[in-house]
C-alpha positions, 0 to 999 in steps of 0.5 A, a space after each residue: 172331045 178335046 183336041 180332036 181326040 176320039 177315045 175308044 175302049 178296048 173290048 177286054 177292059 172290064 173296069 168301066 162295066 156298070 152292069 156286071 160284077 167286076 173283080 179288081 179295079 173299077 171305075 165308079 163314074 165312067 162318064 166323068 172319068 173318061 172326061 178326065 182321061 181325055 183332058 190328061 191325054 190331051 196334055 200328055 200328047 202336047 208334051 210327048 207328041 210321038 208316043 204310040 203307047 202312053 202310061 199316064 198318071 191322072 190328076 187327083 180329081 180322078 181318084 174318087 171316081 175309081 175303086 181300087 182292086 185291093 183292100 187291107 186284109 181284115 180279121 172280120 169274116 163278114 168283110 169277105 165273100 166267095 165268088 168265082 173267077 175263071 169258073 173257080 171259087 175264090 175269096 174276095 174282099 167286098 167292094 166297100 172295103 177297097 183302099 181309098 188312097 192311091 194313084 190312078 194310072 191309065 194306059 192309052 194306045 194310039 189306034 195304030 198300036 192297038 190294031 197291032 195288039 189286035 193282030 198279036 191277039 188274033 182278034 179279028 172282030 176287035 180289029 175290024 171294030 177299031 179299024 172301022 171307027 173314028 177313034 184316034 186312041 184306045 184305052 187299054 188299062 185302068 189301075 189304082 196303084 197302092 203302096 207305090 206298086 201296081 197289083 202284083 202277080 197272084 200266087 197261082 201265076 207266080 207258081 206257073 211262071 216258076 214251073 215254066 222257067 224250071 223246065 226251061 234249063 236250055 235257055 242261056 238266061 235261065 238263072 237270071 230269069 229265075 232270079 227275076 221271078 224270085 224277086 217278084 215272088 218276094 215282093 208279091 208275098 209282102 204285098 199280099 200279106 197286107 192286101 186282099 183282092 176286091 170284087 163286086 158282091 152281086 
């Protein structure tokens, strides 16, 4: 691998799964994709040598290798199917209708930063796996950004966040936080009127 970089994959990252069904963004050709990540990571390190966490916009040759996590809403019921997420039935758009235009962005942590994340998550098995490896960096997120924004918060998460803040009135930043959630909610409603989440139908 180029420039002495050894790239690991976070255990929680499902987007490169070629066997199971994936909800949201999916890498269609993992080997080719990871070669591009390594190339662009090496260039990012050359330009910004001291970052522990890197948010990198990949070159356009990564785009055909990634399926977006959303697609445009359709009036055709056959474009959808009912799947499960966290044990609950959900309506998804079929993978074949995923948006094809967008920007591929990845998040890569240094080994030290990722080990700290494992400690925060209290994931000792993952900490041991990475600590005992020769990885220098760990890929923690892949996203196909459409409409110039990352896939925003779902309605369920927004509702829970607003409920939590409404009960937290003793916080001196209460009003400001509620205003922030309102802004996110407004953006999210506009986004989900146009787009729908994509998943593998198998």
